[in-house]
C-alpha positions as CSV (number, residue, x, y, z in Angstrom):
1,M,-3.2,64.9,22.7
2,G,-2.7,61.4,24.1
3,G,1.1,61.6,24.0
4,L,3.3,61.5,27.1
5,S,5.5,64.5,27.4
6,L,8.6,64.8,29.6
7,P,6.7,66.2,32.7
8,H,4.2,63.3,32.5
9,L,7.0,60.7,32.4
10,I,8.8,62.3,35.4
11,I,5.5,62.3,37.4
12,L,4.9,58.7,36.4
13,A,8.4,57.7,37.4
14,L,8.0,59.4,40.8
15,V,4.7,57.6,41.5
16,V,6.2,54.2,40.6
17,L,9.2,55.0,42.8
18,I,7.0,55.9,45.7
19,L,4.7,52.8,45.3
20,F,7.5,50.2,45.0
21,G,10.5,51.9,46.6
22,R,14.0,52.0,45.2
23,G,15.0,48.6,46.6
24,R,12.1,46.8,45.1
25,I,12.6,48.3,41.7
26,S,16.3,47.5,41.6
27,E,15.4,43.9,42.7
28,M,12.9,43.6,39.9
29,M,15.3,44.9,37.3
30,G,18.0,42.5,38.6
31,D,15.6,39.5,38.3
32,F,14.6,40.8,34.8
33,G,18.3,40.9,33.8
34,K,19.0,37.4,35.1
35,G,16.0,36.1,33.2
36,I,17.3,37.6,29.9
37,K,20.8,36.3,30.6
38,S,19.5,32.8,31.3
39,F,17.4,32.9,28.1
40,K,20.4,33.9,26.0
41,Q,22.5,31.1,27.5
42,G,19.8,28.6,26.7
43,M,19.6,29.8,23.1
44,N,23.4,29.6,22.7
45,E,23.5,26.1,24.2
46,E,20.9,25.0,21.7
47,A,22.8,26.5,18.8
48,D,26.2,25.0,20.0
49,R,24.8,21.5,20.4
50,P,25.9,19.3,17.5
51,V,23.1,17.8,15.5
52,T,23.1,14.1,15.8
53,P,20.8,12.0,13.7
54,P,18.3,9.8,15.6
55,P,19.4,6.2,16.1
56,A,18.6,4.0,13.2
57,Q,15.7,1.8,13.7
58,I,15.8,-1.9,12.7
59,Q,13.4,-2.5,10.0
60,Q,11.8,-5.9,10.2
61,T,10.1,-7.5,7.2
62,P,6.8,-9.1,8.1
63,P,6.5,-12.8,7.3
64,P,4.9,-13.6,3.9
65,V,1.2,-13.9,4.1
66,T,-0.2,-17.2,2.8
67,P,-3.9,-17.5,2.1
68,P,-5.7,-20.0,4.2
69,V,-6.2,-23.4,2.5
70,T,-9.8,-24.5,2.3
71,P,-10.5,-28.2,1.7
72,V,-12.2,-28.9,-1.6
73,A,-14.8,-31.7,-1.7
74,P,-14.3,-34.2,-4.5
75,Q,-16.8,-33.8,-7.3
76,A,-18.3,-36.3,-9.6
77,P,-16.8,-36.1,-13.1
78,V,-18.8,-34.1,-15.5
79,Q,-19.8,-35.9,-18.6
80,Q,-19.4,-34.1,-21.9
81,P,-22.0,-34.5,-24.6
82,G,-19.6,-36.6,-26.7
83,D,-18.5,-38.9,-23.9
84,H,-20.4,-42.2,-23.8
85,Q,-19.6,-44.6,-21.2
86,Q,-20.4,-48.2,-21.5
87,G,-22.5,-49.3,-18.7
88,P,-22.9,-52.9,-17.6
89,Q,-24.4,-55.0,-20.2
90,A,-27.0,-57.5,-19.2
């Protein structure tokens, strides 16, 4: 059940031959063979091609980053508890 026996395959081949004709089938098989041949050539060319490393890229070092300089406002001197200044004497 469900398997194709020899008589089934012969009938199937005759139907395909009648539908497509002998010339069309041989043309399709020729195209199929050319496709396989082209595929094999492409695979062989890929395997025969020497492996070359990619060109070296020039590595540039970025310029050093300097933090922005913010102006500092002058501050009045802070007096410590032990510092006594002599003020103008009157």
